[in-house]
C-alpha positions as CSV (number, residue, x, y, z in Angstrom):
1,M,120.6,70.7,35.0
2,S,122.6,72.5,37.2
3,S,120.5,70.7,39.3
4,L,122.3,67.6,38.5
5,R,125.7,69.1,38.7
6,G,125.2,70.6,42.2
7,A,124.4,66.8,43.1
8,I,127.2,64.9,41.5
9,A,129.5,67.7,43.3
10,L,128.1,67.0,46.6
11,S,127.5,63.2,46.4
12,L,131.2,63.6,45.4
13,A,132.3,66.0,48.2
14,A,130.5,63.4,50.7
15,A,131.9,59.8,49.9
16,I,135.4,61.7,49.8
17,W,134.7,62.7,53.1
18,G,133.7,59.3,54.4
19,G,136.9,57.7,53.6
20,V,138.6,60.6,55.6
21,Y,137.5,58.9,58.9
22,V,139.3,55.6,58.1
23,V,142.1,57.5,57.1
24,S,142.0,59.7,60.3
25,R,142.1,56.7,62.4
26,V,145.2,55.4,60.9
27,V,146.9,58.9,60.8
28,L,146.1,60.0,64.5
29,R,147.6,57.0,65.7
30,T,151.2,59.6,65.1
31,I,149.8,62.9,64.7
32,P,147.3,64.5,67.4
33,P,144.4,66.1,65.8
34,V,145.2,70.1,66.1
35,P,148.9,69.7,64.5
36,L,147.1,67.0,61.9
37,V,144.2,69.9,60.9
38,T,146.8,72.3,60.7
39,L,148.9,70.3,58.4
40,R,145.7,69.7,56.4
41,I,144.9,73.2,55.8
42,L,148.3,74.0,55.1
43,M,148.8,71.7,52.2
44,T,145.0,73.1,50.9
45,L,146.4,76.6,51.0
46,L,149.9,75.6,49.0
47,V,147.7,74.4,46.4
48,L,144.6,77.2,46.2
49,A,147.4,80.2,46.5
50,P,148.5,80.2,42.8
51,V,145.0,80.5,41.8
52,Y,143.6,82.7,43.9
53,L,146.7,85.0,43.1
54,R,145.9,84.5,39.6
55,R,141.8,85.5,39.9
56,R,141.5,87.8,43.0
57,R,139.1,90.1,43.1
58,R,137.9,93.3,45.4
59,A,136.1,91.9,48.4
60,S,134.4,94.5,50.9
61,A,134.9,94.2,54.7
62,Q,132.0,91.9,55.3
63,E,132.9,90.0,52.7
64,Y,136.5,89.4,54.7
65,L,134.3,89.0,57.7
66,L,132.1,86.4,57.0
67,A,134.8,84.5,55.7
68,L,136.7,85.1,58.6
69,L,134.0,83.9,60.9
70,S,133.4,80.7,58.2
71,G,136.9,80.0,58.5
72,T,137.6,80.0,62.2
73,A,133.9,78.6,64.4
74,G,133.2,77.0,60.7
75,F,136.3,75.2,59.5
76,G,139.1,74.7,61.6
77,L,137.0,74.5,64.9
78,S,134.7,71.9,62.8
79,L,137.8,69.9,61.8
80,V,139.5,69.8,64.8
81,A,136.5,68.6,66.8
82,Q,135.9,65.8,63.8
83,F,139.0,64.7,64.5
84,Y,139.1,64.6,68.4
85,G,135.7,62.6,68.2
86,T,136.9,60.5,65.9
87,A,139.6,59.6,67.6
88,L,137.5,59.1,70.8
89,S,134.9,56.8,68.5
90,S,135.4,54.8,65.3
91,A,135.0,55.8,61.8
92,H,131.1,54.8,61.1
93,I,130.3,56.5,64.7
94,G,131.9,59.5,63.7
95,S,130.5,59.5,59.9
96,L,127.4,58.9,60.8
97,I,126.6,61.7,64.0
98,T,128.0,64.5,61.7
99,A,125.8,63.6,59.0
100,S,123.3,64.6,60.7
101,S,124.5,68.7,59.6
102,P,122.0,68.8,57.2
103,A,119.4,69.3,60.7
104,F,121.5,72.0,61.7
105,I,122.1,73.8,58.5
106,A,118.0,73.9,57.5
107,L,118.3,75.5,61.4
108,L,121.5,77.9,60.6
109,A,119.8,79.1,57.4
110,V,117.5,80.9,59.3
111,P,119.4,83.4,60.9
112,V,122.2,83.4,58.5
113,L,119.5,83.4,54.8
114,G,116.6,84.4,55.8
115,D,115.1,81.0,55.3
116,R,112.1,80.4,56.9
117,L,111.8,77.4,59.9
118,R,108.8,75.7,60.7
119,G,107.6,73.6,63.5
120,T,108.3,70.3,61.1
121,Q,111.6,71.2,61.0
122,V,112.4,71.5,64.6
123,F,110.5,67.9,65.3
124,A,112.9,66.9,62.7
125,L,116.1,68.6,64.2
126,G,114.5,66.9,67.5
127,L,114.8,63.3,65.7
128,A,118.5,64.1,64.2
129,L,119.9,64.8,68.1
130,L,118.4,61.7,69.5
131,G,119.8,59.8,67.1
132,A,122.8,60.8,67.9
133,V,122.7,60.0,71.3
134,V,120.9,56.5,70.8
135,V,124.4,55.9,68.2
136,M,125.9,55.4,71.9
137,G,124.0,53.1,73.3
138,P,123.8,51.8,76.7
139,G,128.1,51.0,76.8
140,G,128.3,54.2,74.1
141,G,128.7,52.1,71.2
142,G,132.5,52.1,71.1
143,A,132.4,55.9,71.9
144,S,132.7,57.6,74.8
145,L,130.3,60.6,75.8
146,G,133.5,63.2,75.1
147,G,133.8,61.7,71.6
148,V,130.2,61.9,70.8
149,L,130.0,66.0,71.7
150,A,133.1,66.3,70.1
151,L,131.2,64.9,66.7
152,L,128.4,66.9,67.4
153,L,130.4,70.4,67.4
154,A,131.4,69.2,64.1
155,A,128.5,68.9,62.7
156,V,126.9,72.6,63.8
157,T,129.9,74.0,62.8
158,W,130.3,72.2,59.7
159,A,126.4,73.6,59.3
160,L,127.7,77.2,60.3
161,Y,130.4,77.1,57.4
162,T,128.2,75.8,55.1
163,V,125.5,78.3,55.2
164,L,128.2,81.0,55.6
165,N,129.3,80.1,52.5
166,R,126.3,79.8,50.5
167,R,125.5,83.4,51.8
168,L,129.3,84.3,50.7
169,A,128.2,82.8,47.1
170,R,125.4,85.6,46.5
171,T,128.6,88.0,45.9
172,Q,131.9,86.4,45.5
173,D,133.2,83.3,43.5
174,L,134.5,80.0,45.0
175,T,137.9,81.0,44.9
176,F,137.8,83.2,47.2
177,I,135.4,81.4,49.5
178,N,137.6,78.8,49.4
179,F,140.8,80.5,49.6
180,W,140.0,82.8,52.5
181,T,138.3,80.1,54.9
182,A,141.5,78.0,54.7
183,A,143.4,80.9,55.2
184,F,142.0,82.1,58.5
185,A,141.5,78.6,60.1
186,L,144.9,78.7,59.7
187,A,145.5,81.6,61.4
188,F,143.4,80.3,63.7
189,L,145.0,77.0,64.4
190,L,148.6,77.2,64.0
191,P,149.3,79.0,67.5
192,L,147.5,76.0,68.9
193,S,149.7,73.3,67.2
194,L,152.9,74.6,67.7
195,R,153.8,72.8,70.2
196,G,152.9,69.7,68.6
197,I,154.6,70.4,65.4
198,G,158.1,68.8,64.9
199,L,157.7,65.9,67.3
200,P,158.5,62.2,65.6
201,Y,157.0,63.2,62.7
202,A,160.4,62.4,60.5
203,H,159.6,58.9,60.9
204,F,156.7,59.2,58.4
205,S,156.2,56.2,56.6
206,L,154.4,55.9,52.9
207,A,151.2,55.0,54.1
208,L,151.6,58.1,56.6
209,W,152.1,60.0,54.0
210,G,149.8,59.2,51.6
211,G,146.4,59.6,54.1
212,L,148.3,63.1,54.5
213,L,148.0,63.7,50.6
214,Y,144.5,62.4,51.0
215,I,143.5,64.5,54.1
216,G,144.9,67.5,53.0
217,I,144.1,67.6,48.9
218,V,141.8,65.0,47.8
219,S,139.5,65.9,51.3
220,T,140.1,69.4,51.5
221,T,140.8,71.0,48.2
222,V,138.8,68.8,45.9
223,A,136.0,68.4,48.1
224,M,135.8,71.9,49.5
225,Y,135.5,73.3,46.2
226,L,132.7,70.4,45.4
227,W,130.5,70.9,48.6
228,N,130.7,74.9,47.7
229,Y,129.8,74.4,44.3
230,G,127.5,71.9,45.0
231,F,125.7,74.3,47.5
232,T,125.6,77.5,44.6
233,Q,123.2,75.0,42.4
234,L,120.6,73.4,45.0
235,P,118.9,74.5,48.5
236,A,120.5,74.7,51.4
237,A,118.4,72.4,53.4
238,T,117.9,69.9,50.2
239,G,121.9,69.7,49.3
240,G,122.5,68.7,53.3
241,L,120.9,65.2,52.1
242,F,123.6,64.1,49.9
243,M,126.0,64.2,53.5
244,F,124.3,60.8,54.0
245,V,126.8,59.8,51.2
246,Q,129.1,60.2,53.9
247,P,128.3,58.1,56.6
248,L,127.5,54.9,54.1
249,V,131.0,55.2,52.7
250,G,132.5,56.2,56.0
251,T,130.6,52.5,57.4
252,L,131.6,49.9,54.9
253,L,135.4,51.5,54.8
254,G,135.7,50.8,58.4
255,V,134.6,47.4,58.7
256,A,136.6,46.3,55.4
257,L,139.8,47.9,56.3
258,L,139.5,48.3,60.0
259,G,137.7,45.5,61.3
260,E,135.5,47.3,62.8
261,K,131.9,46.0,64.2
262,L,128.7,47.4,63.5
263,G,126.9,47.9,67.3
264,V,123.4,47.1,67.6
265,W,122.4,50.7,68.8
266,L,123.8,52.1,65.4
267,W,120.5,51.0,63.6
268,P,117.8,52.6,65.6
269,G,120.1,55.6,65.8
270,A,120.6,55.8,62.3
271,A,117.6,55.1,61.8
272,L,116.4,58.5,63.5
273,I,118.4,60.6,62.2
274,V,117.7,59.5,58.8
275,A,114.2,60.0,59.5
276,G,114.8,63.8,60.9
277,V,117.0,64.8,58.4
278,Y,114.4,63.4,55.5
279,I,111.2,65.0,57.3
280,S,113.4,68.2,56.9
281,L,114.3,67.8,53.5
282,R,110.7,67.2,52.5
283,E,109.4,70.3,53.8
284,S,112.3,71.8,52.7
285,R,110.9,70.7,48.9
286,G,107.3,71.1,50.0
287,R,108.1,74.5,50.5
288,R,109.5,75.4,47.4
289,A,107.6,73.3,45.3
290,D,104.7,75.5,46.4
291,S,106.8,78.6,45.8
292,L,106.9,77.8,42.2
293,A,103.4,76.9,41.6
294,P,101.1,79.3,39.9
295,R,98.8,81.5,42.2
296,G,95.7,79.8,40.8
297,A,96.9,76.4,41.3
298,A,98.2,77.1,44.6
299,D,94.6,78.9,45.9
C-alpha cells in the first residue's frame, strides 16, 4: 500500500510540473527567470512557515548542511536553469530533457545514498544523454544550444535535490526538508534577483497572477511535498520512472495551448531517453528483487 501511495504522489507531482513548462512560457514574457524563481520560492515559504513553526523539531549541523546543499545547488539552481532553458526552447523540449533526471538520480544515489552502480546503469545514462542531444536535431529542434545545456543542468541539479532529500528523510520529516531547502534557496537567489524586482510588475494581468499562483503554490508547495513524500515510499531509481508523466503532460499542453509543433527529431530523442531510463529502472528493480529473494532461491 505504501508503494501505491508513493506512486500516486509521484505521478501527481510530475503531472503538475508538466503544466509548469506551459505556464512559465507565458509568465517569462514579463518576469525574468531569476526573479520568477525567487517569487516562486517566497510564495512557498509563506505557506510553509506557519506549518513548520508549529511542528519544528531539533536538527543536527549535518542535517542543516544537507538542507543548505539541497536548497542552493539542488533546488534554487535547478529552477533557474529550468526557466532559462524553457525560455530558450519550448515547453515540450524543456519537459522532455529535464525528464532525463532519473538517470542522474541513479548515478548520484551511489555517493549520496550508498547505492551501487553497475555497467548497465552507466549504459542507460549514456542513452539518456544522447537522447537529450538528439532532441535538438540538426537545427536545434526549436531550442538553442544554451537552452539545452541549461535544461541538462536543471536535470542534474534536480537529481541532486532528490537524493539529498531522500537522505535527509532518514532522520527528518518532510516539513523540515521542504521549509529549509526553500529557505536556503531563497537566501541564495535573493541577492541575484534584487535588480529585477520592482520593474514593470505592477501591470500584472489576472492571467499572470494566476500563472504565478500556479507556479508558486501548486507546482512548488504542493508538488514538492508530493515528490519528497513519494521518494520516502519507493527506491530512488524506481521513483524516477514517474518523471515521465511530466514530458507527456508538458508536450500535450504545449501543443494544445501554445500551438507548438513537434519536430521530427523529438521522437528518436524521446525514444533514447525513455530507453535509457527504462534500462536503469529495470536494473534497479531486478537488484531489489534479488535482495528480497530467499537465500535458497538465489543459489
